mmCIF file as gemmi writes it, N, C-alpha and C atoms, coordinates in Angstrom:
data_model
loop_
_atom_site.group_PDB
_atom_site.id
_atom_site.type_symbol
_atom_site.label_atom_id
_atom_site.label_alt_id
_atom_site.label_comp_id
_atom_site.label_asym_id
_atom_site.label_entity_id
_atom_site.label_seq_id
_atom_site.pdbx_PDB_ins_code
_atom_site.Cartn_x
_atom_site.Cartn_y
_atom_site.Cartn_z
_atom_site.occupancy
_atom_site.B_iso_or_equiv
_atom_site.pdbx_formal_charge
_atom_site.auth_seq_id
_atom_site.auth_asym_id
_atom_site.pdbx_PDB_model_num
ATOM 1 N N . MET Axp A 1 ? 129.757 104.497 105.092 1 0 ? 1 A 1
ATOM 2 C CA . MET Axp A 1 ? 128.772 104.293 104.509 1 0 ? 1 A 1
ATOM 3 C C . MET Axp A 1 ? 128.442 102.788 104.097 1 0 ? 1 A 1
ATOM 4 N N . SER Axp A 2 ? 127.347 102.098 104.716 1 0 ? 2 A 1
ATOM 5 C CA . SER Axp A 2 ? 127.409 100.799 104.419 1 0 ? 2 A 1
ATOM 6 C C . SER Axp A 2 ? 126.671 100.661 102.736 1 0 ? 2 A 1
ATOM 7 N N . GLY Axp A 3 ? 126.656 99.368 102.327 1 0 ? 3 A 1
ATOM 8 C CA . GLY Axp A 3 ? 125.954 98.953 101.067 1 0 ? 3 A 1
ATOM 9 C C . GLY Axp A 3 ? 124.694 99.098 101.333 1 0 ? 3 A 1
ATOM 10 N N . PHE Axp A 4 ? 124.196 99.012 102.606 1 0 ? 4 A 1
ATOM 11 C CA . PHE Axp A 4 ? 122.674 98.564 102.513 1 0 ? 4 A 1
ATOM 12 C C . PHE Axp A 4 ? 121.812 100.057 102.447 1 0 ? 4 A 1
ATOM 13 N N . PRO Axp A 5 ? 120.555 99.527 101.509 1 0 ? 5 A 1
ATOM 14 C CA . PRO Axp A 5 ? 119.906 101.013 101.24 1 0 ? 5 A 1
ATOM 15 C C . PRO Axp A 5 ? 119.224 101.614 102.561 1 0 ? 5 A 1
ATOM 16 N N . ARG Axp A 6 ? 119.153 103.045 102.316 1 0 ? 6 A 1
ATOM 17 C CA . ARG Axp A 6 ? 118.208 103.595 103.323 1 0 ? 6 A 1
ATOM 18 C C . ARG Axp A 6 ? 116.788 103.539 103.428 1 0 ? 6 A 1
ATOM 19 N N . PRO Axp A 7 ? 116.412 102.955 104.788 1 0 ? 7 A 1
ATOM 20 C CA . PRO Axp A 7 ? 115.033 102.95 104.792 1 0 ? 7 A 1
ATOM 21 C C . PRO Axp A 7 ? 114.201 103.905 104.611 1 0 ? 7 A 1
ATOM 22 N N . ARG Axp A 8 ? 112.902 103.59 103.849 1 0 ? 8 A 1
ATOM 23 C CA . ARG Axp A 8 ? 112.108 104.979 103.564 1 0 ? 8 A 1
ATOM 24 C C . ARG Axp A 8 ? 111.631 105.829 104.679 1 0 ? 8 A 1
ATOM 25 N N . GLU Axp A 9 ? 111.451 107.112 104.444 1 0 ? 9 A 1
ATOM 26 C CA . GLU Axp A 9 ? 111.187 107.994 105.26 1 0 ? 9 A 1
ATOM 27 C C . GLU Axp A 9 ? 109.641 107.874 105.437 1 0 ? 9 A 1
ATOM 28 N N . ARG Axp A 10 ? 109.131 107.411 106.626 1 0 ? 10 A 1
ATOM 29 C CA . ARG Axp A 10 ? 107.923 107.592 106.957 1 0 ? 10 A 1
ATOM 30 C C . ARG Axp A 10 ? 107.44 109.244 107.059 1 0 ? 10 A 1
ATOM 31 N N . TYR Axp A 11 ? 106.113 109.154 106.218 1 0 ? 11 A 1
ATOM 32 C CA . TYR Axp A 11 ? 105.607 110.37 106.224 1 0 ? 11 A 1
ATOM 33 C C . TYR Axp A 11 ? 104.39 110.195 107.054 1 0 ? 11 A 1
ATOM 34 N N . VAL Axp A 12 ? 103.953 111.491 107.428 1 0 ? 12 A 1
ATOM 35 C CA . VAL Axp A 12 ? 102.669 111.509 108.26 1 0 ? 12 A 1
ATOM 36 C C . VAL Axp A 12 ? 101.713 112.408 107.454 1 0 ? 12 A 1
ATOM 37 N N . THR Axp A 13 ? 100.447 111.504 106.962 1 0 ? 13 A 1
ATOM 38 C CA . THR Axp A 13 ? 99.266 111.94 106.299 1 0 ? 13 A 1
ATOM 39 C C . THR Axp A 13 ? 98.06 112.648 107.175 1 0 ? 13 A 1
ATOM 40 N N . THR Axp A 14 ? 97.492 113.543 106.816 1 0 ? 14 A 1
ATOM 41 C CA . THR Axp A 14 ? 96.472 114.241 107.513 1 0 ? 14 A 1
ATOM 42 C C . THR Axp A 14 ? 95.331 113.445 106.671 1 0 ? 14 A 1
ATOM 43 N N . LEU Axp A 15 ? 94.034 113.833 107.412 1 0 ? 15 A 1
ATOM 44 C CA . LEU Axp A 15 ? 92.562 113.333 106.647 1 0 ? 15 A 1
ATOM 45 C C . LEU Axp A 15 ? 92.561 114.253 105.342 1 0 ? 15 A 1
ATOM 46 N N . ALA Axp A 16 ? 92.989 115.423 105.454 1 0 ? 16 A 1
ATOM 47 C CA . ALA Axp A 16 ? 92.893 116.416 104.024 1 0 ? 16 A 1
ATOM 48 C C . ALA Axp A 16 ? 93.83 115.657 103.021 1 0 ? 16 A 1
ATOM 49 N N . ASP Axp A 17 ? 95.093 115.198 103.477 1 0 ? 17 A 1
ATOM 50 C CA . ASP Axp A 17 ? 95.908 114.701 102.308 1 0 ? 17 A 1
ATOM 51 C C . ASP Axp A 17 ? 95.35 113.282 102.03 1 0 ? 17 A 1
ATOM 52 N N . ARG Axp A 18 ? 94.632 112.559 102.83 1 0 ? 18 A 1
ATOM 53 C CA . ARG Axp A 18 ? 94.133 111.265 102.183 1 0 ? 18 A 1
ATOM 54 C C . ARG Axp A 18 ? 92.838 111.755 101.251 1 0 ? 18 A 1
ATOM 55 N N . LEU Axp A 19 ? 92.295 112.585 101.741 1 0 ? 19 A 1
ATOM 56 C CA . LEU Axp A 19 ? 90.926 112.846 100.804 1 0 ? 19 A 1
ATOM 57 C C . LEU Axp A 19 ? 91.051 113.583 99.322 1 0 ? 19 A 1
ATOM 58 N N . VAL Axp A 20 ? 92.247 114.477 99.732 1 0 ? 20 A 1
ATOM 59 C CA . VAL Axp A 20 ? 92.912 115.068 98.136 1 0 ? 20 A 1
ATOM 60 C C . VAL Axp A 20 ? 93.159 113.952 97.374 1 0 ? 20 A 1
ATOM 61 N N . ALA Axp A 21 ? 93.805 112.902 97.804 1 0 ? 21 A 1
ATOM 62 C CA . ALA Axp A 21 ? 94.668 111.655 97.229 1 0 ? 21 A 1
ATOM 63 C C . ALA Axp A 21 ? 93.363 110.734 96.754 1 0 ? 21 A 1
ATOM 64 N N . LEU Axp A 22 ? 92.298 110.689 97.355 1 0 ? 22 A 1
ATOM 65 C CA . LEU Axp A 22 ? 91.119 110.058 96.865 1 0 ? 22 A 1
ATOM 66 C C . LEU Axp A 22 ? 90.288 110.784 96.037 1 0 ? 22 A 1
ATOM 67 N N . LEU Axp A 23 ? 89.955 112.138 96.037 1 0 ? 23 A 1
ATOM 68 C CA . LEU Axp A 23 ? 89.56 112.743 94.661 1 0 ? 23 A 1
ATOM 69 C C . LEU Axp A 23 ? 90.474 112.496 93.746 1 0 ? 23 A 1
ATOM 70 N N . ALA Axp A 24 ? 91.837 112.646 93.693 1 0 ? 24 A 1
ATOM 71 C CA . ALA Axp A 24 ? 92.892 112.392 92.714 1 0 ? 24 A 1
ATOM 72 C C . ALA Axp A 24 ? 92.933 111.079 92.072 1 0 ? 24 A 1
ATOM 73 N N . ALA Axp A 25 ? 92.87 110.053 92.933 1 0 ? 25 A 1
ATOM 74 C CA . ALA Axp A 25 ? 92.501 108.721 92.592 1 0 ? 25 A 1
ATOM 75 C C . ALA Axp A 25 ? 90.936 108.296 91.615 1 0 ? 25 A 1
ATOM 76 N N . THR Axp A 26 ? 90.161 109.047 92.258 1 0 ? 26 A 1
ATOM 77 C CA . THR Axp A 26 ? 88.658 108.987 91.72 1 0 ? 26 A 1
ATOM 78 C C . THR Axp A 26 ? 88.926 109.324 90.082 1 0 ? 26 A 1
ATOM 79 N N . LEU Axp A 27 ? 89.869 110.219 89.57 1 0 ? 27 A 1
ATOM 80 C CA . LEU Axp A 27 ? 89.72 110.503 88.18 1 0 ? 27 A 1
ATOM 81 C C . LEU Axp A 27 ? 90.298 109.29 87.433 1 0 ? 27 A 1
ATOM 82 N N . PHE Axp A 28 ? 91.306 108.37 88.062 1 0 ? 28 A 1
ATOM 83 C CA . PHE Axp A 28 ? 91.598 107.309 87.261 1 0 ? 28 A 1
ATOM 84 C C . PHE Axp A 28 ? 90.565 105.976 87.476 1 0 ? 28 A 1
ATOM 85 N N . ALA Axp A 29 ? 89.905 106.104 88.619 1 0 ? 29 A 1
ATOM 86 C CA . ALA Axp A 29 ? 89.418 105.006 89.025 1 0 ? 29 A 1
ATOM 87 C C . ALA Axp A 29 ? 88.192 104.887 88.529 1 0 ? 29 A 1
ATOM 88 N N . VAL Axp A 30 ? 87.679 105.885 88.151 1 0 ? 30 A 1
ATOM 89 C CA . VAL Axp A 30 ? 86.152 105.687 87.197 1 0 ? 30 A 1
ATOM 90 C C . VAL Axp A 30 ? 86.286 105.271 86.292 1 0 ? 30 A 1
ATOM 91 N N . PRO Axp A 31 ? 86.945 106.047 85.137 1 0 ? 31 A 1
ATOM 92 C CA . PRO Axp A 31 ? 87.279 105.553 83.848 1 0 ? 31 A 1
ATOM 93 C C . PRO Axp A 31 ? 87.787 104.01 83.65 1 0 ? 31 A 1
ATOM 94 N N . SER Axp A 32 ? 88.767 103.598 84.659 1 0 ? 32 A 1
ATOM 95 C CA . SER Axp A 32 ? 89.159 102.462 84.841 1 0 ? 32 A 1
ATOM 96 C C . SER Axp A 32 ? 87.938 101.532 84.755 1 0 ? 32 A 1
ATOM 97 N N . ALA Axp A 33 ? 87.257 101.621 86.069 1 0 ? 33 A 1
ATOM 98 C CA . ALA Axp A 33 ? 86.183 100.647 86.457 1 0 ? 33 A 1
ATOM 99 C C . ALA Axp A 33 ? 85.068 100.532 85.527 1 0 ? 33 A 1
ATOM 100 N N . PHE Axp A 34 ? 84.735 101.716 84.976 1 0 ? 34 A 1
ATOM 101 C CA . PHE Axp A 34 ? 83.966 101.856 83.508 1 0 ? 34 A 1
ATOM 102 C C . PHE Axp A 34 ? 84.449 101.156 82.297 1 0 ? 34 A 1
ATOM 103 N N . LEU Axp A 35 ? 85.635 101.252 81.916 1 0 ? 35 A 1
ATOM 104 C CA . LEU Axp A 35 ? 86.237 100.136 80.759 1 0 ? 35 A 1
ATOM 105 C C . LEU Axp A 35 ? 86.278 98.746 81.399 1 0 ? 35 A 1
ATOM 106 N N . LEU Axp A 36 ? 86.738 98.632 82.484 1 0 ? 36 A 1
ATOM 107 C CA . LEU Axp A 36 ? 86.618 96.931 82.694 1 0 ? 36 A 1
ATOM 108 C C . LEU Axp A 36 ? 85.257 96.453 82.827 1 0 ? 36 A 1
ATOM 109 N N . TRP Axp A 37 ? 84.317 97.119 83.345 1 0 ? 37 A 1
ATOM 110 C CA . TRP Axp A 37 ? 83.175 96.687 83.034 1 0 ? 37 A 1
ATOM 111 C C . TRP Axp A 37 ? 82.29 96.392 81.794 1 0 ? 37 A 1
ATOM 112 N N . PHE Axp A 38 ? 82.685 97.577 80.902 1 0 ? 38 A 1
ATOM 113 C CA . PHE Axp A 38 ? 82.355 97.367 79.689 1 0 ? 38 A 1
ATOM 114 C C . PHE Axp A 38 ? 82.487 96.794 78.935 1 0 ? 38 A 1
ATOM 115 N N . GLY Axp A 39 ? 83.828 96.51 79.072 1 0 ? 39 A 1
ATOM 116 C CA . GLY Axp A 39 ? 84.772 95.483 78.375 1 0 ? 39 A 1
ATOM 117 C C . GLY Axp A 39 ? 84.355 93.808 78.565 1 0 ? 39 A 1
ATOM 118 N N . LEU Axp A 40 ? 84.202 93.728 80.198 1 0 ? 40 A 1
ATOM 119 C CA . LEU Axp A 40 ? 83.695 92.449 80.174 1 0 ? 40 A 1
ATOM 120 C C . LEU Axp A 40 ? 82.317 92.049 80.187 1 0 ? 40 A 1
ATOM 121 N N . ASN Axp A 41 ? 81.19 93.118 79.631 1 0 ? 41 A 1
ATOM 122 C CA . ASN Axp A 41 ? 80.157 92.943 79.151 1 0 ? 41 A 1
ATOM 123 C C . ASN Axp A 41 ? 80.159 92.842 77.646 1 0 ? 41 A 1
ATOM 124 N N . LEU Axp A 42 ? 80.925 93.259 76.978 1 0 ? 42 A 1
ATOM 125 C CA . LEU Axp A 42 ? 81.103 93.323 75.511 1 0 ? 42 A 1
ATOM 126 C C . LEU Axp A 42 ? 81.372 91.901 75.377 1 0 ? 42 A 1
ATOM 127 N N . GLU Axp A 43 ? 82.265 90.919 76.349 1 0 ? 43 A 1
ATOM 128 C CA . GLU Axp A 43 ? 82.805 89.789 75.734 1 0 ? 43 A 1
ATOM 129 C C . GLU Axp A 43 ? 81.732 88.753 76.476 1 0 ? 43 A 1
ATOM 130 N N . LEU Axp A 44 ? 80.911 89.262 77.516 1 0 ? 44 A 1
ATOM 131 C CA . LEU Axp A 44 ? 80.014 88.418 77.919 1 0 ? 44 A 1
ATOM 132 C C . LEU Axp A 44 ? 78.697 88.362 77.151 1 0 ? 44 A 1
ATOM 133 N N . ALA Axp A 45 ? 78.451 89.3 76.35 1 0 ? 45 A 1
ATOM 134 C CA . ALA Axp A 45 ? 77.212 89.637 75.309 1 0 ? 45 A 1
ATOM 135 C C . ALA Axp A 45 ? 76.638 88.295 74.706 1 0 ? 45 A 1
ATOM 136 N N . PRO Axp A 46 ? 77.959 87.784 73.921 1 0 ? 46 A 1
ATOM 137 C CA . PRO Axp A 46 ? 77.401 86.784 73.01 1 0 ? 46 A 1
ATOM 138 C C . PRO Axp A 46 ? 76.916 85.533 73.876 1 0 ? 46 A 1
ATOM 139 N N . LEU Axp A 47 ? 77.352 85.382 74.834 1 0 ? 47 A 1
ATOM 140 C CA . LEU Axp A 47 ? 76.702 84.366 76.078 1 0 ? 47 A 1
ATOM 141 C C . LEU Axp A 47 ? 75.414 84.577 76.589 1 0 ? 47 A 1
ATOM 142 N N . GLY Axp A 48 ? 74.941 85.612 76.304 1 0 ? 48 A 1
ATOM 143 C CA . GLY Axp A 48 ? 73.718 86.242 76.887 1 0 ? 48 A 1
ATOM 144 C C . GLY Axp A 48 ? 74.015 86.336 78.456 1 0 ? 48 A 1
ATOM 145 N N . VAL Axp A 49 ? 75.03 86.777 78.773 1 0 ? 49 A 1
ATOM 146 C CA . VAL Axp A 49 ? 75.308 87.212 80.195 1 0 ? 49 A 1
ATOM 147 C C . VAL Axp A 49 ? 75.706 88.887 80.214 1 0 ? 49 A 1
ATOM 148 N N . PHE Axp A 50 ? 74.819 89.526 81.257 1 0 ? 50 A 1
ATOM 149 C CA . PHE Axp A 50 ? 75.095 91.03 81.582 1 0 ? 50 A 1
ATOM 150 C C . PHE Axp A 50 ? 75.576 91.299 82.845 1 0 ? 50 A 1
ATOM 151 N N . LEU Axp A 51 ? 76.524 92 83.261 1 0 ? 51 A 1
ATOM 152 C CA . LEU Axp A 51 ? 76.956 92.188 84.52 1 0 ? 51 A 1
ATOM 153 C C . LEU Axp A 51 ? 75.935 93.512 84.904 1 0 ? 51 A 1
ATOM 154 N N . GLU Axp A 52 ? 75.472 93.776 85.504 1 0 ? 52 A 1
ATOM 155 C CA . GLU Axp A 52 ? 74.558 94.914 85.89 1 0 ? 52 A 1
ATOM 156 C C . GLU Axp A 52 ? 75.216 95.922 86.776 1 0 ? 52 A 1
ATOM 157 N N . SER Axp A 53 ? 74.652 97.326 86.911 1 0 ? 53 A 1
ATOM 158 C CA . SER Axp A 53 ? 75.438 98.121 87.253 1 0 ? 53 A 1
ATOM 159 C C . SER Axp A 53 ? 75.856 98.183 88.739 1 0 ? 53 A 1
ATOM 160 N N . PRO Axp A 54 ? 75.276 97.389 89.516 1 0 ? 54 A 1
ATOM 161 C CA . PRO Axp A 54 ? 76.006 96.914 90.979 1 0 ? 54 A 1
ATOM 162 C C . PRO Axp A 54 ? 77.402 96.771 90.705 1 0 ? 54 A 1
ATOM 163 N N . TRP Axp A 55 ? 77.787 95.973 89.516 1 0 ? 55 A 1
ATOM 164 C CA . TRP Axp A 55 ? 79.2 95.629 89.529 1 0 ? 55 A 1
ATOM 165 C C . TRP Axp A 55 ? 80.066 96.82 89.055 1 0 ? 55 A 1
ATOM 166 N N . LEU Axp A 56 ? 79.428 97.587 88.333 1 0 ? 56 A 1
ATOM 167 C CA . LEU Axp A 56 ? 80.188 98.663 88.382 1 0 ? 56 A 1
ATOM 168 C C . LEU Axp A 56 ? 80.801 99.66 89.558 1 0 ? 56 A 1
ATOM 169 N N . TRP Axp A 57 ? 79.165 99.908 90.427 1 0 ? 57 A 1
ATOM 170 C CA . TRP Axp A 57 ? 79.216 100.724 91.368 1 0 ? 57 A 1
ATOM 171 C C . TRP Axp A 57 ? 80.418 100.123 92.606 1 0 ? 57 A 1
ATOM 172 N N . GLY Axp A 58 ? 80.082 98.973 92.363 1 0 ? 58 A 1
ATOM 173 C CA . GLY Axp A 58 ? 81.122 97.819 93.447 1 0 ? 58 A 1
ATOM 174 C C . GLY Axp A 58 ? 82.692 98.234 93.112 1 0 ? 58 A 1
ATOM 175 N N . THR Axp A 59 ? 82.952 98.029 91.828 1 0 ? 59 A 1
ATOM 176 C CA . THR Axp A 59 ? 84.295 98.096 91.521 1 0 ? 59 A 1
ATOM 177 C C . THR Axp A 59 ? 84.67 99.465 91.778 1 0 ? 59 A 1
ATOM 178 N N . ILE Axp A 60 ? 83.984 100.448 91.536 1 0 ? 60 A 1
ATOM 179 C CA . ILE Axp A 60 ? 84.572 101.992 91.777 1 0 ? 60 A 1
ATOM 180 C C . ILE Axp A 60 ? 84.454 101.924 93.519 1 0 ? 60 A 1
ATOM 181 N N . ALA Axp A 61 ? 83.664 101.836 94.041 1 0 ? 61 A 1
ATOM 182 C CA . ALA Axp A 61 ? 83.942 101.573 95.275 1 0 ? 61 A 1
ATOM 183 C C . ALA Axp A 61 ? 85.042 100.925 96.438 1 0 ? 61 A 1
ATOM 184 N N . ALA Axp A 62 ? 85.188 99.476 95.51 1 0 ? 62 A 1
ATOM 185 C CA . ALA Axp A 62 ? 86.541 98.814 96.13 1 0 ? 62 A 1
ATOM 186 C C . ALA Axp A 62 ? 87.767 99.772 95.415 1 0 ? 62 A 1
ATOM 187 N N . PHE Axp A 63 ? 87.819 100.499 94.278 1 0 ? 63 A 1
ATOM 188 C CA . PHE Axp A 63 ? 89.168 101.069 94.007 1 0 ? 63 A 1
ATOM 189 C C . PHE Axp A 63 ? 88.893 102.381 95.137 1 0 ? 63 A 1
ATOM 190 N N . ALA Axp A 64 ? 87.781 102.959 95.709 1 0 ? 64 A 1
ATOM 191 C CA . ALA Axp A 64 ? 88.198 104.231 96.618 1 0 ? 64 A 1
ATOM 192 C C . ALA Axp A 64 ? 88.589 103.698 97.653 1 0 ? 64 A 1
ATOM 193 N N . VAL Axp A 65 ? 87.89 102.622 98.2 1 0 ? 65 A 1
ATOM 194 C CA . VAL Axp A 65 ? 88.679 102.035 99.358 1 0 ? 65 A 1
ATOM 195 C C . VAL Axp A 65 ? 90.226 101.73 99.545 1 0 ? 65 A 1
ATOM 196 N N . VAL Axp A 66 ? 90.351 101.17 98.324 1 0 ? 66 A 1
ATOM 197 C CA . VAL Axp A 66 ? 91.981 100.741 98.2 1 0 ? 66 A 1
ATOM 198 C C . VAL Axp A 66 ? 92.82 101.889 98.235 1 0 ? 66 A 1
ATOM 199 N N . SER Axp A 67 ? 92.277 102.913 97.483 1 0 ? 67 A 1
ATOM 200 C CA . SER Axp A 67 ? 93.138 104.224 97.169 1 0 ? 67 A 1
ATOM 201 C C . SER Axp A 67 ? 93.112 105.05 98.809 1 0 ? 67 A 1
ATOM 202 N N . LEU Axp A 68 ? 92.038 104.904 99.437 1 0 ? 68 A 1
ATOM 203 C CA . LEU Axp A 68 ? 92.158 105.445 100.651 1 0 ? 68 A 1
ATOM 204 C C . LEU Axp A 68 ? 92.835 104.984 101.692 1 0 ? 68 A 1
ATOM 205 N N . PHE Axp A 69 ? 92.911 104.009 101.795 1 0 ? 69 A 1
ATOM 206 C CA . PHE Axp A 69 ? 93.591 103.134 102.924 1 0 ? 69 A 1
ATOM 207 C C . PHE Axp A 69 ? 94.928 103.023 102.798 1 0 ? 69 A 1
ATOM 208 N N . SER Axp A 70 ? 95.253 102.656 101.259 1 0 ? 70 A 1
ATOM 209 C CA . SER Axp A 70 ? 96.574 102.245 100.869 1 0 ? 70 A 1
ATOM 210 C C . SER Axp A 70 ? 96.887 102.718 99.545 1 0 ? 70 A 1
ATOM 211 N N . PRO Axp A 71 ? 97.292 104.172 99.577 1 0 ? 71 A 1
ATOM 212 C CA . PRO Axp A 71 ? 97.836 104.711 97.899 1 0 ? 71 A 1
ATOM 213 C C . PRO Axp A 71 ? 98.893 104.022 97.128 1 0 ? 71 A 1
ATOM 214 N N . ASP Axp A 72 ? 99.852 103.196 97.806 1 0 ? 72 A 1
ATOM 215 C CA . ASP Axp A 72 ? 100.772 102.961 97.299 1 0 ? 72 A 1
ATOM 216 C C . ASP Axp A 72 ? 100.214 101.42 96.474 1 0 ? 72 A 1
ATOM 217 N N . LEU Axp A 73 ? 99.501 100.757 97.383 1 0 ? 73 A 1
ATOM 218 C CA . LEU Axp A 73 ? 98.578 99.336 96.434 1 0 ? 73 A 1
ATOM 219 C C . LEU Axp A 73 ? 97.666 99.974 95.429 1 0 ? 73 A 1
ATOM 220 N N . PHE Axp A 74 ? 97.202 100.938 95.654 1 0 ? 74 A 1
ATOM 221 C CA . PHE Axp A 74 ? 96.242 101.317 94.436 1 0 ? 74 A 1
ATOM 222 C C . PHE Axp A 74 ? 97.084 101.69 93.123 1 0 ? 74 A 1
ATOM 223 N N . VAL Axp A 75 ? 97.893 102.438 93.29 1 0 ? 75 A 1
ATOM 224 C CA . VAL Axp A 75 ? 98.927 102.595 92.091 1 0 ? 75 A 1
ATOM 225 C C . VAL Axp A 75 ? 99.294 101.338 91.452 1 0 ? 75 A 1
ATOM 226 N N . ASP Axp A 76 ? 100.106 100.209 92.188 1 0 ? 76 A 1
ATOM 227 C CA . ASP Axp A 76 ? 100.486 99.264 91.761 1 0 ? 76 A 1
ATOM 228 C C . ASP Axp A 76 ? 98.847 98.448 91.261 1 0 ? 76 A 1
ATOM 229 N N . LEU Axp A 77 ? 97.891 98.549 91.872 1 0 ? 77 A 1
ATOM 230 C CA . LEU Axp A 77 ? 96.86 97.763 91.739 1 0 ? 77 A 1
ATOM 231 C C . LEU Axp A 77 ? 96.353 97.89 89.971 1 0 ? 77 A 1
ATOM 232 N N . LEU Axp A 78 ? 96.031 99.516 89.931 1 0 ? 78 A 1
ATOM 233 C CA . LEU Axp A 78 ? 95.624 99.981 88.45 1 0 ? 78 A 1
ATOM 234 C C . LEU Axp A 78 ? 96.761 100.056 87.347 1 0 ? 78 A 1
ATOM 235 N N . GLY Axp A 79 ? 97.805 99.865 87.844 1 0 ? 79 A 1
ATOM 236 C CA . GLY Axp A 79 ? 99.081 99.746 86.931 1 0 ? 79 A 1
ATOM 237 C C . GLY Axp A 79 ? 98.683 98.112 86.352 1 0 ? 79 A 1
ATOM 238 N N . ALA Axp A 80 ? 98.717 97.384 87.159 1 0 ? 80 A 1
ATOM 239 C CA . ALA Axp A 80 ? 98.653 95.842 86.778 1 0 ? 80 A 1
ATOM 240 C C . ALA Axp A 80 ? 97.1 95.627 86.099 1 0 ? 80 A 1
ATOM 241 N N . LEU Axp A 81 ? 95.9 96.273 86.187 1 0 ? 81 A 1
ATOM 242 C CA . LEU Axp A 81 ? 94.942 96.2 85.501 1 0 ? 81 A 1
ATOM 243 C C . LEU Axp A 81 ? 94.948 96.684 84.295 1 0 ? 81 A 1
ATOM 244 N N . TRP Axp A 82 ? 95.584 98.15 84.157 1 0 ? 82 A 1
ATOM 245 C CA . TRP Axp A 82 ? 95.423 98.508 82.549 1 0 ? 82 A 1
ATOM 246 C C . TRP Axp A 82 ? 96.838 97.788 81.88 1 0 ? 82 A 1
ATOM 247 N N . HIS Axp A 83 ? 97.729 97.004 82.603 1 0 ? 83 A 1
ATOM 248 C CA . HIS Axp A 83 ? 98.351 96.49 81.734 1 0 ? 83 A 1
ATOM 249 C C . HIS Axp A 83 ? 97.903 94.611 81.454 1 0 ? 83 A 1
ATOM 250 N N . ALA Axp A 84 ? 97.118 94.555 82.287 1 0 ? 84 A 1
ATOM 251 C CA . ALA Axp A 84 ? 96.378 93.085 82.06 1 0 ? 84 A 1
ATOM 252 C C . ALA Axp A 84 ? 95.021 93.3 80.767 1 0 ? 84 A 1
ATOM 253 N N . MET Axp A 85 ? 94.426 95.025 80.97 1 0 ? 85 A 1
ATOM 254 C CA . MET Axp A 85 ? 93.253 94.961 79.809 1 0 ? 85 A 1
ATOM 255 C C . MET Axp A 85 ? 94.198 95.324 78.566 1 0 ? 85 A 1
ATOM 256 N N . TYR Axp A 86 ? 95.484 95.664 78.562 1 0 ? 86 A 1
ATOM 257 C CA . TYR Axp A 86 ? 96.042 96.008 77.281 1 0 ? 86 A 1
ATOM 258 C C . TYR Axp A 86 ? 96.351 94.778 76.656 1 0 ? 86 A 1
ATOM 259 N N . ARG Axp A 87 ? 97.008 93.836 77.344 1 0 ? 87 A 1
ATOM 260 C CA . ARG Axp A 87 ? 97.563 92.562 76.914 1 0 ? 87 A 1
ATOM 261 C C . ARG Axp A 87 ? 96.059 91.629 76.369 1 0 ? 87 A 1
ATOM 262 N N . LEU Axp A 88 ? 95.114 91.54 77.039 1 0 ? 88 A 1
ATOM 263 C CA . LEU Axp A 88 ? 93.975 90.776 77.012 1 0 ? 88 A 1
ATOM 264 C C . LEU Axp A 88 ? 93.53 91.245 75.635 1 0 ? 88 A 1
ATOM 265 N N . ALA Axp A 89 ? 93.455 92.721 75.253 1 0 ? 89 A 1
ATOM 266 C CA . ALA Axp A 89 ? 93.009 93.37 74.127 1 0 ? 89 A 1
ATOM 267 C C . ALA Axp A 89 ? 93.661 93.148 72.844 1 0 ? 89 A 1
ATOM 268 N N . ARG Axp A 90 ? 94.856 92.941 73.245 1 0 ? 90 A 1
ATOM 269 C CA . ARG Axp A 90 ? 95.931 92.46 72.072 1 0 ? 90 A 1
ATOM 270 C C . ARG Axp A 90 ? 95.892 90.886 71.758 1 0 ? 90 A 1
ATOM 271 N N . TRP Axp A 91 ? 95.428 90.097 72.557 1 0 ? 91 A 1
ATOM 272 C CA . TRP Axp A 91 ? 95.253 88.927 72.538 1 0 ? 91 A 1
ATOM 273 C C . TRP Axp A 91 ? 94.091 88.6 71.94 1 0 ? 91 A 1
ATOM 274 N N . LEU Axp A 92 ? 92.919 89.333 72.51 1 0 ? 92 A 1
ATOM 275 C CA . LEU Axp A 92 ? 91.481 88.999 71.738 1 0 ? 92 A 1
ATOM 276 C C . LEU Axp A 92 ? 91.165 89.565 70.296 1 0 ? 92 A 1
ATOM 277 N N . HIS Axp A 93 ? 91.949 90.414 69.723 1 0 ? 93 A 1
ATOM 278 C CA . HIS Axp A 93 ? 91.935 91.068 68.382 1 0 ? 93 A 1
ATOM 279 C C . HIS Axp A 93 ? 93.328 91.177 67.801 1 0 ? 93 A 1
């Protein structure tokens, strides 16, 4: 037994697996995108700037694409986003 870690086992995913993962990711991505969009608009409102709704739909679509093609990256991305929003909220208020 060597001191090297075992390589991760590769698992085969089917299209159905990916679609179920996309549905599950949507449950987290939509509220996250909405909170990000709403928070940015809340901070930009005093400047007279407003992000239109295509920004919201674009963010949701970007989350969907990332979760479909790279589920591990999606989890890391969403975790980093929530961490950054939490730190920013603590810093602003």
